[in-house]
C-alpha positions in Angstrom: 25.2 52.1 49.5 22.7 50.9 52.1 19.1 50.5 53.3 16.6 51.4 50.6 19.5 51.6 48.0 19.1 47.8 47.6 15.5 48.1 46.6 16.1 51.1 44.5 18.8 49.2 42.6 16.4 46.5 41.5 14.4 49.0 39.4 17.1 51.6 38.5 17.4 50.1 34.9 13.8 48.9 34.6 12.2 49.5 31.2 9.2 51.5 32.3 8.2 52.5 28.8 7.9 49.0 27.6 6.0 47.9 30.6 3.5 50.7 30.2 3.0 49.9 26.5 2.3 46.3 27.3 -0.4 46.9 29.9 -3.7 45.7 28.3 -7.3 46.9 28.8 -7.9 43.8 30.9 -4.8 44.2 33.2 -6.2 47.2 35.1 -9.5 45.7 36.2 -7.6 42.5 37.1 -5.3 44.5 39.3 -8.2 46.4 40.9 -9.8 43.1 42.0 -6.8 42.1 44.1 -6.9 42.8 47.9 -3.1 43.3 48.1 -1.2 44.9 45.3 2.3 44.0 44.2 4.8 46.4 42.8 3.7 45.2 39.3 0.1 46.0 40.1 1.2 49.5 41.3 2.9 50.1 37.9 -0.3 48.9 36.2 -2.4 51.4 38.1 0.1 54.1 37.1 0.0 53.2 33.4 -1.7 55.2 30.7 -4.2 52.4 30.3 -5.3 52.9 34.0 -6.3 56.5 33.0 -9.5 55.0 31.6 -10.4 53.5 35.0 -10.1 56.5 37.4 -13.7 56.2 38.6 -13.3 52.6 39.7 -9.9 53.4 41.2 -11.5 56.4 43.1 -14.3 54.2 44.5 -11.9 51.7 45.9 -9.5 54.4 47.2 -12.3 56.1 49.0 -13.4 52.8 50.6 -9.9 52.0 51.8 -9.3 55.4 53.2 -12.5 55.5 55.2 -11.9 52.0 56.4 -8.4 52.8 57.6 -8.6 56.5 58.6 -12.3 57.4 58.9 -13.7 60.7 57.4 -11.0 62.9 59.0 -8.3 65.3 57.7 -5.4 66.2 59.9 -4.4 69.9 59.6 -1.0 71.4 60.1 0.9 74.5 59.0 4.6 75.1 58.0 6.9 77.5 59.8 10.0 78.7 58.0 12.9 79.3 60.4 15.6 80.4 57.9 16.1 80.9 54.1 19.9 80.6 54.2 21.0 77.8 51.8 24.2 76.3 50.5 22.7 74.5 47.5 22.1 75.5 43.9 18.8 73.7 43.2 17.5 74.9 39.9 13.9 74.6 41.0 14.0 76.4 44.4 13.6 80.0 45.4 16.1 79.6 48.2 18.9 78.8 45.6 22.1 80.2 47.0 22.6 82.0 43.7 19.4 84.0 44.0 20.3 87.5 45.1 18.2 88.6 48.1 18.8 89.4 51.7 18.5 86.2 53.7 16.7 86.0 57.1 16.8 83.7 60.1 14.3 84.0 62.9 15.6 84.7 66.4 13.8 83.0 69.2 11.7 86.0 70.1 10.5 86.3 66.5 9.7 82.6 66.4 7.8 82.8 69.7 5.6 85.6 68.2 4.9 83.6 65.0 4.2 80.5 67.1 1.7 82.5 69.3 -0.1 83.7 66.2 -0.4 80.2 64.7 -1.6 78.8 68.0 -4.4 81.3 68.1 -5.9 79.4 65.1 -6.1 76.2 67.3 -3.6 74.3 65.2 -1.5 71.9 67.2 0.7 70.4 64.5 3.5 72.3 62.8 6.2 71.5 60.3 9.4 73.5 60.7 11.5 74.2 57.6 14.9 75.7 56.9 17.1 76.3 53.9 19.8 73.7 53.7 22.6 75.4 55.6 24.4 73.8 58.5 26.2 77.1 59.1 23.2 79.2 59.7 20.7 76.5 60.8 22.7 73.9 62.7 21.0 71.2 64.6 21.6 73.1 67.8 19.6 76.1 66.5 16.8 73.8 65.4 16.7 72.2 68.9 16.5 75.7 70.5 13.5 76.5 68.2 11.8 73.2 69.2 12.0 74.2 72.8 10.0 77.4 72.0 7.5 75.6 69.8 6.8 72.9 72.4 5.1 75.5 74.5 2.4 76.0 71.8 2.2 72.7 69.8 1.7 69.1 70.6 3.4 67.7 67.5 6.5 69.1 65.8 7.9 67.8 62.5 10.9 68.9 60.5 11.6 69.3 56.8 15.3 70.2 56.8 18.6 69.0 55.3 19.5 65.3 55.8 21.1 64.4 59.1 23.0 61.5 60.5 21.0 59.0 62.7 22.5 60.4 65.9 21.5 64.0 64.9 17.9 62.9 64.2 18.0 61.1 67.6 18.9 64.4 69.3 16.0 66.1 67.6 13.7 63.4 68.8 15.0 63.8 72.4 14.3 67.6 72.0 10.7 67.0 71.1 10.5 66.4 67.3 8.3 63.5 66.4 8.0 63.7 62.6 10.3 63.9 59.6 9.4 65.0 56.0 12.1 64.7 53.4 11.6 64.7 49.7 14.0 63.0 47.4 12.9 65.7 44.9 13.7 63.4 41.9 14.4 59.6 42.1 16.1 59.6 38.6 19.7 59.7 39.6 21.0 61.4 36.4 18.2 64.0 36.5 18.9 64.6 40.2 22.5 65.5 39.3 21.3 67.9 36.6 19.0 69.9 38.8 21.2 70.0 41.8 24.0 72.1 40.4 26.2 72.5 43.5 26.2 72.1 47.2 25.8 69.2 49.7 22.5 68.2 48.3 24.3 66.7 45.3 24.8 63.6 47.4 21.9 61.5 46.0 22.4 58.4 48.1 22.9 60.2 51.4 19.5 61.9 50.9 17.9 58.7 49.7 18.7 56.9 53.0 17.7 59.8 55.2 14.1 58.7 55.8 15.4 55.4 57.2 17.9 57.1 59.4 14.9 59.1 60.8 13.0 55.8 61.4 16.0 54.3 63.2 16.4 57.4 65.3 12.9 57.1 66.7 10.7 59.4 64.6 7.0 58.7 65.1 6.1 59.6 61.5 8.2 59.9 58.3 6.9 61.2 55.0 8.6 60.8 51.6 7.9 61.8 48.0 9.2 63.4 44.8 8.7 67.0 43.5 6.5 66.3 40.5 7.6 68.0 37.3 11.3 67.2 37.5 11.0 63.9 35.6 8.4 61.4 34.4 5.7 61.4 37.0 4.8 57.7 36.7 8.3 56.6 37.3 8.7 59.1 40.2 5.5 58.1 41.9 6.5 54.4 41.6 9.8 54.9 43.2 8.3 57.0 46.0 5.6 54.3 46.5 8.1 51.4 46.8 10.2 53.6 49.1 7.2 54.1 51.4 6.4 50.4 51.2 9.9 49.4 52.1 9.8 51.7 55.1 6.5 50.4 56.3 7.7 46.8 56.1 10.9 47.5 57.8 9.7 49.9 60.5 6.2 48.8 61.4 6.1 51.1 64.4 6.6 54.3 62.3 3.7 56.1 60.5 4.9 56.3 56.9 3.4 58.9 54.7 3.5 60.0 51.0 3.3 63.5 49.5 3.5 64.5 45.8 4.1 68.3 45.7 3.9 69.7 42.2 6.4 72.3 40.9 5.2 75.9 41.7 6.5 79.3 40.4 9.4 80.7 42.4 12.3 83.2 42.2 14.3 82.2 39.1 13.6 81.1 35.6 13.5 77.3 35.9 10.5 75.6 34.3 9.5 71.9 34.9 10.7 69.4 32.4 7.4 67.5 32.5 4.5 69.4 33.9 1.9 67.2 35.6 -1.8 68.0 34.9 -4.6 67.5 37.4 -5.8 64.2 35.9 -2.3 62.7 36.2 -2.0 64.1 39.7 -5.2 62.4 40.7 -4.1 59.1 39.1 -0.9 59.3 41.1 -2.9 59.8 44.3 -5.3 57.0 43.6 -2.7 54.4 42.6 -0.7 55.2 45.7 -3.7 54.8 48.0 -4.5 51.4 46.4 -0.9 50.2 46.7 -0.5 51.6 50.3 -3.8 51.5 52.0 -2.3 52.3 55.4 0.0 55.2 54.4 -0.9 58.8 55.1 -1.2 61.0 52.1 -0.5 64.8 52.4 -1.7 67.4 49.9 -0.3 70.9 50.6 -1.3 74.4 49.7 0.8 74.1 46.5 -2.6 72.8 45.1 -5.5 75.3 44.7 -8.7 75.2 46.7 -10.8 73.8 43.9 -8.6 70.7 43.4 -8.1 70.2 47.2 -11.9 70.2 47.7 -12.3 67.8 44.8 -9.8 65.2 46.0 -10.9 65.0 49.6 -12.6 61.6 49.1 -9.8 60.1 47.0 -7.2 59.1 49.7 -6.0 62.3 51.3 -5.5 62.2 55.1 -3.5 65.4 55.8 -3.6 69.0 54.6 -1.7 72.2 55.4 -3.7 75.3 56.0 -3.0 79.0 56.7 0.4 78.5 55.0 3.3 80.8 54.4 6.5 79.8 52.6 8.6 82.8 53.7 10.6 83.3 56.8 8.6 85.2 59.3 5.7 85.1 56.9 3.1 85.8 59.7 5.0 88.7 61.2 3.9 92.0 59.8 7.2 93.8 60.2 9.1 91.6 57.8 8.4 90.3 54.3 10.9 87.8 52.8 11.0 86.2 49.3 9.0 82.9 49.5 10.4 79.5 48.6 7.6 79.1 46.2 4.1 80.5 45.5 1.3 78.8 47.3 -2.1 78.3 45.5 -4.6 77.8 48.4 -4.7 80.9 50.6 -7.5 79.9 52.8 -7.2 80.5 56.5 -7.3 77.7 59.1 -10.9 78.7 59.9 -12.0 78.6 56.3 -10.4 75.1 55.9 -12.2 73.9 58.9 -15.6 75.1 57.6 -15.0 73.6 54.2 -14.2 70.2 55.7 -17.2 70.2 58.0 -19.5 71.2 55.1 -18.2 68.2 53.1 -18.7 65.8 55.9 -15.1 65.6 57.1 -13.8 66.1 60.6 -10.9 68.5 60.8 -8.3 67.1 63.3 -6.1 69.7 65.1 -4.4 67.3 67.5 -3.9 63.6 67.3 -0.6 63.3 69.2 1.2 64.9 72.1 4.9 64.7 72.5 6.0 64.3 76.1 
């Protein structure tokens, strides 16, 4: 046990259902009037009662976002290096039990994919792998970073959890950002959906974001996979996780993301599907609780919704995405980790943002 575990433990047995039932019609407006929001205010804004105040929440969320970030959206795209995985995660297309021929990019293939992405003017990339130390060891990831540094100014990773020293080696190689989803903060549910493999270690994963902060990452993003458990509870735990990291590591840009379950190879279905209205409430409540946190919305969400929520607290979006290894190389087509919903190109995203009065940002950092 360590780091964020201490904060997590305070709320592990909290009676969320009773709290939400006791939120009155007057509690939500009262919470909205406060300049700084406590954890209790955050819960109030996530409550069913707050669902009747989304317009007021949206106005304040928009004001806070423009004040802290301006009218800009940072654009990035994912690159999948490998789909080899050692875990049996019920919700993921890369599940080790799914029968398909696995693929790992060699450095020449990666360079070609990097070149094609760079032609779109993107300068920020997020590299992903299946969770396999055997096929995607830190040494391989570092080699890939050396290739990508020739094309991109900022490189983030979304990979299996590492020790602090291993994160430090990636930072030295040129990685400046870490995204790591807890997937589900409910410990019992976590054990149920992670059937086998190293990912079953709940607490090692829970502390990974702080290990990244300690190792010198410039930016760290956390969040749950919505649909695996009650969304209100999950968003609350992700929010206080981000708040903890902000308070403890003031020099790191802390971000949140709330990916929703998407179809994939396999027959798993979400325990509690999250509709658009609930997703928007989660976004608004998080922005009000964490006015300085970045909020990412990926191409898991469709173009209509992503256009609609631009003014509601979003600061970062993916574009031109592919969730398969070598997805931009014409010679190879692999199974995807999940189905994306917004298929717009980077150019189309740029035009949409400009039409809606937002500045698309392709580069806001350069790793030396």
